[in-house]
C-alpha beads as a LAMMPS data file, in Angstrom:
LAMMPS data file: protein, C-alpha beads

214 atoms
213 bonds

1 atom types
1 bond types

-500.0 500.0 xlo xhi
-500.0 500.0 ylo yhi
-500.0 500.0 zlo zhi

Masses

1 110.0

Atoms # bond

1 1 1 139.254 439.083 137.176
2 1 1 138.487 435.924 135.277
3 1 1 137.682 432.542 136.653
4 1 1 141.129 431.233 135.663
5 1 1 142.890 434.012 137.608
6 1 1 140.802 433.297 140.696
7 1 1 141.613 429.612 140.517
8 1 1 145.299 430.343 140.033
9 1 1 145.438 432.710 142.996
10 1 1 143.563 430.216 145.127
11 1 1 146.066 427.491 144.227
12 1 1 149.022 429.829 144.898
13 1 1 147.634 430.821 148.290
14 1 1 147.040 427.198 149.233
15 1 1 150.582 426.352 148.197
16 1 1 152.008 429.227 150.268
17 1 1 149.977 428.174 153.277
18 1 1 151.211 424.593 152.906
19 1 1 154.814 425.761 152.618
20 1 1 154.476 427.976 155.691
21 1 1 152.925 425.147 157.676
22 1 1 155.759 422.867 156.567
23 1 1 158.391 425.410 157.584
24 1 1 156.787 425.945 160.991
25 1 1 156.512 422.212 161.525
26 1 1 160.112 421.698 160.441
27 1 1 161.332 424.407 162.806
28 1 1 159.280 422.963 165.663
29 1 1 160.603 419.480 164.972
30 1 1 164.175 420.758 164.829
31 1 1 163.789 422.680 168.094
32 1 1 162.125 419.762 169.843
33 1 1 164.805 417.419 168.535
34 1 1 167.592 419.660 169.768
35 1 1 165.942 420.043 173.171
36 1 1 165.408 416.304 173.503
37 1 1 168.962 415.586 172.389
38 1 1 170.366 418.066 174.877
39 1 1 168.198 416.648 177.649
40 1 1 169.354 413.123 176.829
41 1 1 172.957 414.278 176.792
42 1 1 172.557 415.898 180.208
43 1 1 170.874 412.770 181.548
44 1 1 173.643 410.538 180.182
45 1 1 176.350 412.802 181.574
46 1 1 174.664 412.755 184.968
47 1 1 174.609 408.952 184.839
48 1 1 178.333 408.714 184.087
49 1 1 180.492 407.892 187.063
50 1 1 184.253 407.403 187.067
51 1 1 186.175 406.088 190.050
52 1 1 189.799 405.224 190.649
53 1 1 190.436 402.107 192.732
54 1 1 193.963 401.852 194.152
55 1 1 195.921 398.934 195.595
56 1 1 199.157 399.312 197.526
57 1 1 200.127 395.807 196.450
58 1 1 198.603 393.116 194.253
59 1 1 197.409 389.795 195.675
60 1 1 199.627 386.854 194.771
61 1 1 197.336 384.079 195.977
62 1 1 193.789 383.425 197.147
63 1 1 194.593 383.986 200.812
64 1 1 196.046 387.423 200.117
65 1 1 193.062 388.314 197.947
66 1 1 190.567 387.277 200.618
67 1 1 192.429 389.392 203.179
68 1 1 191.947 392.573 201.136
69 1 1 189.106 394.941 202.145
70 1 1 187.867 394.934 198.529
71 1 1 187.245 391.180 198.869
72 1 1 184.038 391.911 200.788
73 1 1 182.617 392.163 197.240
74 1 1 180.060 394.815 198.208
75 1 1 181.522 397.531 195.945
76 1 1 181.081 396.622 192.245
77 1 1 183.733 399.151 191.184
78 1 1 186.293 397.508 193.454
79 1 1 185.307 394.040 192.231
80 1 1 185.798 395.124 188.616
81 1 1 189.207 396.606 189.479
82 1 1 190.284 393.351 191.118
83 1 1 189.970 391.446 187.837
84 1 1 193.113 392.854 186.126
85 1 1 194.905 392.683 189.484
86 1 1 194.222 388.938 189.559
87 1 1 194.912 388.375 185.853
88 1 1 198.310 389.990 186.377
89 1 1 199.343 386.917 188.414
90 1 1 198.800 384.465 185.552
91 1 1 202.355 384.649 184.216
92 1 1 203.905 383.933 187.624
93 1 1 201.366 381.517 189.111
94 1 1 198.621 380.139 186.879
95 1 1 196.889 378.021 189.489
96 1 1 196.584 380.880 191.966
97 1 1 195.292 383.106 189.187
98 1 1 192.577 380.544 188.459
99 1 1 191.693 380.202 192.140
100 1 1 191.396 383.960 192.579
101 1 1 189.274 384.342 189.456
102 1 1 187.034 381.550 190.703
103 1 1 186.587 383.552 193.911
104 1 1 185.714 386.709 191.947
105 1 1 183.231 384.725 189.842
106 1 1 181.220 383.809 192.933
107 1 1 178.604 381.084 192.382
108 1 1 179.597 380.939 188.688
109 1 1 182.555 378.548 188.772
110 1 1 185.580 379.247 186.597
111 1 1 185.278 376.707 183.799
112 1 1 187.916 374.797 181.893
113 1 1 186.991 376.887 178.854
114 1 1 187.712 380.045 180.854
115 1 1 191.129 378.700 181.805
116 1 1 191.883 377.758 178.211
117 1 1 190.802 381.216 177.058
118 1 1 193.234 382.860 179.457
119 1 1 196.045 380.584 178.266
120 1 1 195.262 381.320 174.604
121 1 1 195.140 385.075 175.137
122 1 1 198.331 385.076 177.190
123 1 1 200.551 383.353 174.648
124 1 1 203.659 384.962 173.160
125 1 1 204.599 386.642 176.413
126 1 1 201.661 389.022 176.506
127 1 1 201.983 389.567 180.229
128 1 1 201.583 393.300 179.656
129 1 1 197.861 393.141 178.813
130 1 1 196.698 392.937 182.438
131 1 1 199.248 395.613 183.440
132 1 1 197.814 398.005 180.869
133 1 1 194.791 398.618 183.130
134 1 1 196.944 400.210 185.812
135 1 1 197.280 403.962 185.663
136 1 1 200.474 405.211 184.045
137 1 1 201.094 402.002 182.045
138 1 1 201.510 402.802 178.346
139 1 1 203.237 401.255 175.325
140 1 1 205.988 403.889 175.538
141 1 1 207.079 402.809 179.029
142 1 1 206.524 399.114 178.302
143 1 1 203.390 399.194 180.457
144 1 1 205.074 400.126 183.696
145 1 1 202.378 401.372 186.097
146 1 1 202.751 404.199 188.565
147 1 1 202.316 403.416 192.247
148 1 1 200.009 402.668 193.892
149 1 1 198.381 400.342 191.362
150 1 1 195.305 402.277 190.234
151 1 1 192.476 401.094 187.990
152 1 1 190.041 403.599 186.461
153 1 1 186.486 402.232 186.353
154 1 1 183.567 403.877 184.550
155 1 1 179.810 403.520 184.786
156 1 1 177.502 405.115 182.207
157 1 1 173.798 405.450 181.429
158 1 1 173.691 401.942 179.957
159 1 1 175.546 400.134 182.752
160 1 1 172.446 398.951 184.565
161 1 1 171.076 396.018 182.576
162 1 1 168.771 394.575 185.230
163 1 1 168.071 394.590 188.951
164 1 1 171.110 392.438 189.682
165 1 1 173.245 393.025 186.580
166 1 1 175.804 395.748 185.941
167 1 1 178.327 396.535 183.218
168 1 1 181.384 398.595 184.085
169 1 1 184.274 399.669 181.866
170 1 1 187.991 399.721 182.617
171 1 1 190.481 402.039 180.932
172 1 1 193.595 400.533 179.344
173 1 1 196.694 402.488 178.409
174 1 1 196.998 400.381 175.265
175 1 1 193.435 400.554 173.906
176 1 1 191.405 403.332 172.299
177 1 1 188.238 402.386 174.155
178 1 1 187.571 401.063 177.675
179 1 1 186.934 397.333 178.123
180 1 1 183.874 395.812 179.755
181 1 1 183.467 393.804 182.942
182 1 1 180.068 392.238 183.597
183 1 1 178.928 391.875 187.182
184 1 1 176.054 390.146 188.903
185 1 1 174.755 390.740 192.404
186 1 1 173.726 388.045 194.863
187 1 1 170.685 389.630 196.582
188 1 1 170.883 387.496 199.729
189 1 1 174.328 388.901 200.600
190 1 1 174.460 392.140 198.577
191 1 1 177.753 390.999 197.053
192 1 1 178.806 391.626 193.468
193 1 1 180.727 389.086 191.394
194 1 1 182.636 389.460 188.125
195 1 1 180.918 387.023 185.762
196 1 1 182.173 388.418 182.448
197 1 1 185.737 389.684 181.970
198 1 1 187.068 388.065 178.777
199 1 1 187.101 391.377 176.922
200 1 1 189.888 392.589 179.202
201 1 1 192.274 390.163 177.522
202 1 1 191.642 391.410 173.978
203 1 1 194.682 392.599 172.069
204 1 1 196.199 396.001 172.758
205 1 1 199.107 397.957 171.328
206 1 1 202.397 396.167 171.853
207 1 1 204.953 397.700 174.204
208 1 1 207.704 399.795 172.654
209 1 1 210.378 397.213 173.420
210 1 1 208.461 394.596 171.406
211 1 1 207.502 396.881 168.496
212 1 1 209.858 396.483 165.499
213 1 1 208.550 399.784 164.107
214 1 1 209.108 401.802 167.268

Bonds

1 1 1 2
2 1 2 3
3 1 3 4
4 1 4 5
5 1 5 6
6 1 6 7
7 1 7 8
8 1 8 9
9 1 9 10
10 1 10 11
11 1 11 12
12 1 12 13
13 1 13 14
14 1 14 15
15 1 15 16
16 1 16 17
17 1 17 18
18 1 18 19
19 1 19 20
20 1 20 21
21 1 21 22
22 1 22 23
23 1 23 24
24 1 24 25
25 1 25 26
26 1 26 27
27 1 27 28
28 1 28 29
29 1 29 30
30 1 30 31
31 1 31 32
32 1 32 33
33 1 33 34
34 1 34 35
35 1 35 36
36 1 36 37
37 1 37 38
38 1 38 39
39 1 39 40
40 1 40 41
41 1 41 42
42 1 42 43
43 1 43 44
44 1 44 45
45 1 45 46
46 1 46 47
47 1 47 48
48 1 48 49
49 1 49 50
50 1 50 51
51 1 51 52
52 1 52 53
53 1 53 54
54 1 54 55
55 1 55 56
56 1 56 57
57 1 57 58
58 1 58 59
59 1 59 60
60 1 60 61
61 1 61 62
62 1 62 63
63 1 63 64
64 1 64 65
65 1 65 66
66 1 66 67
67 1 67 68
68 1 68 69
69 1 69 70
70 1 70 71
71 1 71 72
72 1 72 73
73 1 73 74
74 1 74 75
75 1 75 76
76 1 76 77
77 1 77 78
78 1 78 79
79 1 79 80
80 1 80 81
81 1 81 82
82 1 82 83
83 1 83 84
84 1 84 85
85 1 85 86
86 1 86 87
87 1 87 88
88 1 88 89
89 1 89 90
90 1 90 91
91 1 91 92
92 1 92 93
93 1 93 94
94 1 94 95
95 1 95 96
96 1 96 97
97 1 97 98
98 1 98 99
99 1 99 100
100 1 100 101
101 1 101 102
102 1 102 103
103 1 103 104
104 1 104 105
105 1 105 106
106 1 106 107
107 1 107 108
108 1 108 109
109 1 109 110
110 1 110 111
111 1 111 112
112 1 112 113
113 1 113 114
114 1 114 115
115 1 115 116
116 1 116 117
117 1 117 118
118 1 118 119
119 1 119 120
120 1 120 121
121 1 121 122
122 1 122 123
123 1 123 124
124 1 124 125
125 1 125 126
126 1 126 127
127 1 127 128
128 1 128 129
129 1 129 130
130 1 130 131
131 1 131 132
132 1 132 133
133 1 133 134
134 1 134 135
135 1 135 136
136 1 136 137
137 1 137 138
138 1 138 139
139 1 139 140
140 1 140 141
141 1 141 142
142 1 142 143
143 1 143 144
144 1 144 145
145 1 145 146
146 1 146 147
147 1 147 148
148 1 148 149
149 1 149 150
150 1 150 151
151 1 151 152
152 1 152 153
153 1 153 154
154 1 154 155
155 1 155 156
156 1 156 157
157 1 157 158
158 1 158 159
159 1 159 160
160 1 160 161
161 1 161 162
162 1 162 163
163 1 163 164
164 1 164 165
165 1 165 166
166 1 166 167
167 1 167 168
168 1 168 169
169 1 169 170
170 1 170 171
171 1 171 172
172 1 172 173
173 1 173 174
174 1 174 175
175 1 175 176
176 1 176 177
177 1 177 178
178 1 178 179
179 1 179 180
180 1 180 181
181 1 181 182
182 1 182 183
183 1 183 184
184 1 184 185
185 1 185 186
186 1 186 187
187 1 187 188
188 1 188 189
189 1 189 190
190 1 190 191
191 1 191 192
192 1 192 193
193 1 193 194
194 1 194 195
195 1 195 196
196 1 196 197
197 1 197 198
198 1 198 199
199 1 199 200
200 1 200 201
201 1 201 202
202 1 202 203
203 1 203 204
204 1 204 205
205 1 205 206
206 1 206 207
207 1 207 208
208 1 208 209
209 1 209 210
210 1 210 211
211 1 211 212
212 1 212 213
213 1 213 214
């Protein structure tokens, strides 16, 4: 065998070895990736938590809100569920709606900008937006909830954003994705307050009775 043949076979063998190493590495990477992805999925699923918070009746003013057991503000899921319950009052009593939201905000006072935002988002008779967060309310039934008033609240793997901060999501019968409520805890009392809720007032599908294409 000539020198050229020896060199060629040496190059071929080196190439085969490199290919085999690449295949093994690729397989190992793929397996490790799949395992890690599955582990992350299991971890995320374990972190997900869905609760239904029910109210026999909705508060119509600050005094009624403060008399509710959920007004202890120690359960962040209940606090989040109270937000659409309070927003539902806007179209019948704006001032009481503002007072109740101010209570839910805790040390973070409800600002004039917050009030203006609610007014802007509630124009054109969109009183159904807050109702859409109650179970059973859909565009087809003009957002008529089933009784008792029930709000579905979700926590996931990304809800905890700090020692005293939490993001929870509320399901709406008129939206494709749940909407966020931001909460902050007051360590001295252990209470949770709803400091970010504007996303709940984003547009949703119009009720059937108001849809010209229905």
